[in-house]
N, C-alpha and C positions, 0 to 999 in steps of 0.2 A: 555480648549476647552470642550464644552458640547456636549453630544451625540445627534444626530438627533433623532427626535421623532420616526421615523420609526424603529429604532433599540434600543431605550432606554430600559433599564431594571430597575427593582426595586430590593429591597433587598429581596423580597419574592422569594422563590424557584419557578422556572418555569420548565415545562417539557423539555425534550431534543429537541433542535432545531438544524437543520443542513441546513444552508443556503449558497448560492453561491453569491459572489460579483464579478461582471464583471467590471474591471476598464480599462480605455483607456490611462491614463497618470498618472504621479506620484501624481499630485494634487488630482485626483480622489481617488487613493489608500490611500493617507495619510489622506485626509478629513474623509473618512469613517473608516479606520482601527484604526487611532489614537483615534477617538471618541469612537469606540467600546471598545478598550483596556482601555481607561481612565474611561469609565463608569463602567467597571468591577472593576477596582482598587478603584474607589470612593465608590463602594458598598461593598468593603471588600472581593471581590471574588478572589480566586486563578485564575491566568491567565497564560496560556501557549501559546506561539507563536512558531509555527513550520513552519518555512519558510527558504528559501535559503538566503545566505548572501546578495545577490543583493537586497532583500527586507528588510532584517533586518537592514542593514546599514542606509538607510534613515528613517526607522521606529524607530529604536533605537535613532537616533539623534533627531527626532521629539518628542519623548517621554521625552527626557532629563533625569533628575534625576529619573523620575518614571520608567525608563527602568530597574533599579536594582530590582524592585519588580516583574518583569515579568520573568517567567521561559522560557528560550529560548532554542529551539531544532533546531539544524542545519540540514535541510533536504538535504543539498548539497550532503552529503555522505549517510546518512540513507535512504533517499528517492530513491536512485538508485535501491533498492529492496523494492518497495512500501509495500510489506507484512510486513515489519518491522515497519511501521508507526503505525499500529493498536495497537501493544503491548504498544507503548509509550503513546497513549491516554488512554488505559485501565489502565496503571500504574498511570497516572496522576489522573484519577478518583479515583482509589483505595487509593492513598496517601492523597488526599485532600477532597474527598467527604465522608460524613457520612450519606447520605440519605436525609439530609435537606439543606446542604450547596450548594448554587449556584456556578457554575463553568463557566469558559469562556475560549474559545480557538480560535485562529486565525491560519489558515493553508494555505499551498500552495502545495498540493500534486501533482498538475499538473502544469508544467511550461515549457516555450519554451526551445528548445534545447535538450529535452529528446530523447533518442533512441526510435524508434517506439515500441519496446517491453516493455520498461519502461512505456511509455504512456499507453499502453493497461493494464498493471497491476495497474497503478495508478487509472485507471477508474474502475477496479474491486474493488479496495480498497474503492473508494468513494461510490460505490453502497452498499458495505458491511457495511459501517458506519451507514446506516439506520436500520440495523438489529442487529448489534453487540452490540450496546449500548441500554439498556432498555429505552423505551420512557419516563419512569418516572424519569430518572436521570436528575437533573436540570443543564444540560450542554448546553450552547449556543455556537455553533461552526459555525464560519464563514470561508468559504473557498474562497480564492482569486483566480481569473482567469484573466490573462493578455489578454484582448480582442483584442489587436493589435498584440501580439506576437504569439498567438495560432490560429490555423485555425478554420474554421467554424464547422468542424466535432467534434473537441474537445469541443467547446463551446456548441454544440447541445447535446453532451453526458453529459455535466455538468448539463444541464437542466433536463435530464432524471434521474440524480442521486441525485438531491436536491429538496426537497418539495417546497422550496421557493427561489427566486432569487432577486437580486437587481442590477441595472445598474448604476454605478457611484454613484451620490448622490440622485438618484431617490428613491422613497419609495420601500420597500420590497413588492413583490407580489407573490402569489402562482404560481408555475411553471406548466403550463398546460401540459407540456411534461413529468412530473414526472412519472416514470415507476413503482413505488411502491416497496414493499419488495421482490417481486419475481425477480427483475432485476438482482441481482447477479447471479442467476442461468442462466439467458439468456446470460450474458456475459461469464460465465464459460462454457457454452455449445457451444460456437463458436469455430470452429476448428482453430488451428494454421496453418500457412502455412506449407505444407509438407516439410520434410527434402530434401535438394537439392541432386542432383546426382553429383558426386558419394559419398554420405555419407556412411560411413562404418556402418554396422549393425551386430548385434549378438543376436540370440535367446538364452534364458536361461530358465532353469526349475529346477526341483528337484535335478538334478545331481550336483548342486553347483554353486557358484558365483565366483569361482576363475578365470575363463576365462573373466568374466566381469571386475574384478579388473585389470587384466593384460592388457586388451584392453584400459581402461581409463588411466592407468599409461603410456602406450606407447604413446598415443596421447598427454598427458600432457607434457611429455618430448619433443616430437616433436614440440609442440607449444611454448616451451621455458618457461613454468611455473617454478618458483623456487620450490625446493623440498617440502617445507611446503604447498604451495598452491596446488601443485599436489597431495599431500597426502590428503588434505581436499576434493579435488574433487573426488578422489577414494572413500573416506569414504562416501561422500554424495550419489554417485551413488550406492554404495553397500547398503545403507539404503533404497533407492528407490526400488532397485531390490528385497531386502528382503521383503519390503512391498507388492510388486507384488506377491511374493510367498505366503505370509500370508493372504492377503486380496483380491487379484485379482483372476485369474482363474488358479493359480498354475504355472504361468510363464509369460514371456513377451519378449519384444524385446528392445534392446538398439541401438540407432543411435548416431553417433558422427561425427561432422564436424566443420571446421573453418568457421567463418562468421563475417564480420564487426569488425575485431579486437578482436574477442572473440573465445573461444573454447566452442562449444555448444554440450550438451548431452541431449538426450531425452530418457525417459523410458516410454514404452507404454504397457498396459495390458488390459485385458477384464473386469476388475472390475469397480465398480461405486462408486465414492466418495459421501458419504451422508452428510458430514459436511464441508461446505466451509470455516469454521473457523479453520479447522485442520492446524496446523503449525503456526497459527497467535496468539495463546495464549500460554504463558509459561506453561509448564507442572509442576504439583506439584512435590515437591522433592521426595515424596514417590510413584509417578506414574511410573509404570513399562512399560506400553504400551502407544502407541500414542505419542512417543517422536520423531519418525523418521522425519516427515516433519518439525517439529520445528528445529531439528538439521540441516536439509538441508538448511533451510532459514538462519541460522546463518553462515553456511560455504560457501555459494555461493553468487555471486554478484547479480544475478537475478534469480528468480524462477517463472515459469508460470505453472499453473495447469488448465487443462481443463477436464471436465468429462461429460458424456452423455450416451446414449443408446449403443454407439459403444465402450465404455470403457473409460479408464482414461489415460491421457498423462501428464507427468511432464517434463517440459523442463527447464534446468538450463544453465545459461550462466556465464562463467568465463572470465573476461576481461584479455587480454594478455598484 
């Protein structure tokens, strides 16, 4: 199958491209995505496909024997905490790109059935993909969006986070709604819904974090988390509280409550996060500071970070 001219690539390196594909049926998806992947393979480009199994099954079947040359990343599990997707793309670039070699990726960071908090973080991830990868990196990244399974708000947000879009087999066109490189700050400045009542809260400060750890341990046991996951949650919250002591205004508040089959913990302080990529890139082996948020992302099922003039909030969700 040959690539449609609207997304055809050459063997020459091209600057970073981050496009969205809106598809309405399987034929739409396969016509465009198979051609996109095959064009990359024909050009000798490393190709990574980061999608859920519901898309990989028909896509892999349509690719046939060529599927073995594709690096497949299952987003069914990894994508539940969308902040973990970014390191996978950065690792793909680091392993395969030498500055001159063209790369190709097909993704599905936003998909139907996601919890509303997962959807919100996937949208932050998509906006960050426009600034996290240098524009000179020759990566062509096509993000698929199920136009029948996702609601209008999700599709509108995709138009704001992608410089160009395509609908089915129509040509690629610039997105008039594209919000630019400042959009991640807009999304990360939007307040999360307030903790419900009666969420338990605890203020902490320089006197120590022992009470915080005991609070989280008690709630983890009450929620039925197994000891290992409970310990992970205690460690994650301790890291966040320690960050508040070091980088906030010397203290903060912890809120904890059950919600939608999960145990939710929020750490709030008066500090301001200046790097939205914090926690989304693996720290160097000799790096002594700046590891806290990375560790939290590895330990927790979902992490949400919001920052603005009123301070910083980190909300973590552990599915029960």
